N, C-alpha and C positions, 0 to 999 in steps of 0.2 A: 220786719226782720226775718234772716233766713235759718231756718227751720236745723240747721248747723247750729247760729249762735245760740237761739233759746235754748236746746236743749244740754248745751256747757254750760249756758250759769244755771243753771235750773239743778244741776248735774243727776240729766238723766240718762236713763239709759233707752235706746229704740234696738230695733229688732233686724228695720234694715242694715243696720251696723253689725252685729253683735253676730247677726246667722248669713253675713257678707252674702245679703238680697242683693240678684241681680239688677234689679230694677234701681234700688239706690238715687240713680242720676233725675230721673225721671220724673221719681214721686214726690223726691225733697224738691223738684223745680217745681212742682206744681205745688208745691206746699201740705201737703200731706205727710205724715209719718205716722208709722204704728211706735206706739211707747210702750216699753217692756219693766212689768212693774217688780218690788220684789226684788232688786238687786242683779246682778249679771255671774249667778253660777247658780246652774244649775245641779241638782241632789240625781237626775240618771245619765245615764250613759248614751243618748239613744245615737248610732253609728250611723244617723244621717243628717245627725244637726253639726253645728257648729258652734253653737251656744259652750261657753266654759265649764267643767264639770266638776263635782265636786261638793266637800260639804260646805255651807254657806255659814256666815262667822253670825252675822246681824241679819234686826228687822227695820225699818227707817220707816216709822211712823210717819213722822210729817212729806213723805212723797207724794199721798194723796195732797194736800192745796198746793207744791209744789207744778203738781202734774197737770193740778187747774190752772195756776196760773200763766202757763206755759202756753194753755187752752186756748188762755185770754187772748194770751200779748202775738198767736198767731194766725189770731182772728177765726178757727177751724170752726164749719158745717158740720163735719164728720171726725170724729177725730175712734181708731183704734185700740183698744189698750190690752194686751196681751201679759202672760208671765213668765219663768224659767217654772218648774220643777222645784215646791216646797215640799215634801213630805217630809224633812224635819219640822213642820209646822202642824200642829190639830188642823187646821181647817187648813190646811195647804195652802195659806195666801187671802181666804176666801173673804176675809172682811178687812182686808185690804184695797182688795177690788171694789167693794161695796164702798169702801171712803172716797175711794175714785171719783164712783160715778155721782158719788149725791152730792161731794163738791164741786164736780164740773156742771150739775146741774144749779149749785147755788151760784158760778159766778156765769155759769153761759147756758143761761135753759133755752136755747135753739138749736145746740148741738147735740146732733144723735151719736151718739157712745153706741160704739160696735166690743165688745169681751169677747175676746180668743183667746177661752179659760182651759188651764192641765182638768187629766182628769178626778182631782181629789182623789185618788186611788179608792173612786165611786161612794162617797162621804155623803149620803145624799142632804144632810146639814149643809152646808160651804155651800152646795148649788145651788140651792134653798136664800141662803144668805145675799149671793149677786146679784139672782132673779127680786129677789123681793128689792133691789134698792132699782128694777125696773130698765134694763140698756132696752132701747131699740134693734139690741140684732145677741144673739146667746149664737159663739161659732166656737167650736169643741172642733179640732181636728182627729179623723181615722184614719189619717195620714198612708196606710198599705194593706193589703188583704195580708187575713185574719195567717196564712202562710208562713207567712215573712214575719211577725211577730217576736217570733223570738232575736232573730234574727236581727233586724232593725230596732227593734221599740220597747230596748231594755227597759221595766219594770211596771209596759203596758198589757193591757189588758184588751182581747177587739172586745170582749162583751161590753166593756166597759166603761170602754166608752160609746157604746152601742144602746146603752142605759141611761146614759147621760142625757143623751139626745133626745132622747123619750120620754125621760123625766121632766126636758127643759119643756116639751112640748104640750106631755098633760098638763103641767104644773103653771106654764105664764103662755098659754092661747094666742098672748098677741104679741107675745116676741115673736122675732125672725129665726127662722134656726137653719146654723149652716154649719158645711165641715167643707176638710177639703183632703185630696190625695197628692200622693208624688208617682209617675209610672218610671220605669226606666230600673228597680231594682230586683227585676227578676220574675215579677208576677207578666200570671197569664193574661188574655183579655178577657177568659169569658168570668178570671177569679174576679176582674175588674167587675163587669155588668153585676155580678154575684153581691156584694158589697152596693153595687148605685143600689141593687133592687133591697136591701135590709137598710137601707136609709131613707127609699122611698116608702116600706111597710111603715117609718119609723115618722113621717111626714115634715121629711129636712126640705128644707124649703131651698135653697141654695148650694151649687156644689160647686167646690173647683177644682181644677185636674194640671198639673205641671211638672213636668220634665225635673226628674232628678239630678241635679250637680253636683260634683264629690270635691269638697270642702277640703280634705286632705289626703294623702296618704295614707293617716287613719281610719278614714272614714269608711263602708263600702263602697267599691269601686262599679258605675253604671255599666249595666248588667245590659240595655240598649240607649239608643236615642232613637226615640219616637218620635214619625214623622207627621212633622203638624197635619195634615189630610186624618190622619189619626183622633188628634185632639177634636176636630172636626165634630166628625161621627161621633163618637165619646158625645160631645154636648151635645148633638141633637136627639140621640137614641135618650142619653137623662131624660131633656126636655120633653117626650113623648113620652118616656117612665109617668112624669111626674110632677118631677121638679121647676121648679118658680121660674130658676134663670141654673146655668150652669155658665160655667165661663171656662174656659179651656185651651189650652197651648201652650209650648214650649217654655218660655217665661214665668205663666201664670205662677203666684201663690196666694198666700190663703187671705192675706192681708192687702194685695194690687190693688189696687185703687179701686178699695172699698166701695168707694162712695159709689159709684158709674157701677157698680156689680146692681147694687140695690136697687140705683135708677132704672138699670137695661130688666129686671125683674118686673114680673104684674102684682109684686107688694109693693112697689113706692108710692101709690096711692092713699096705703093706708098708714103712713105716715107725714102728716101732714106739715111738721116742721123740718124736714128735710129740702136744702137748695139746690140744688142745682151749682156744680161747685164746676162744672168744664166741660 
């Protein structure tokens, strides 16, 4: 059954659609999708993101069951779960993340689960809730360089994101940690390299780097389009720094072919239930 049909029948959202991802045709044709839980309205106003912004009005506690059902019907060996920011909830939605992971474990124990989480406003107990459900991969995007946070990432704090990734490594040494950045917002390459070193110091395993594309006139303009050779050079530099894998290119997104990102890294051998998917 096609991804789109399953998503519609189960009343689910995908970041593939909500964020206007340029890779949607390839990924959906490959039978993979990144599910976006906790609704389709984000409490933050980031100027790079196409997801709806505002104040959510409800919390769907049956969503984890429907998500697990969709994973089974699609026969997924690898699933990515992300969410909007839910700053209106005391735990930022961490409890629903945990329930989603547990329901998938019950229904499809061989499926590898990657969670792409928000910063939970630095709430350590929220992060523990997600880690206690034992996803194989804990992803949280750093997004851009610190200088551009106020302009691009409203409500986000660079140090809070670094702390989340550092805590994940310390509290769950078995988990693969991952993060992503976008280029083209006005950053300098020297700033990007500094962020990469900050991430290596916190033992982040996988880094994705892609080109920022402007979703609408309201969003920040593209400062420049980065040449593919620059992405390649950053990937090489990153792996020399110590990342297990760096996926970099103009259309790379954090969850783009996430199964292959992990398979290409030197960490894949540690996940014995990860199946080759293509």
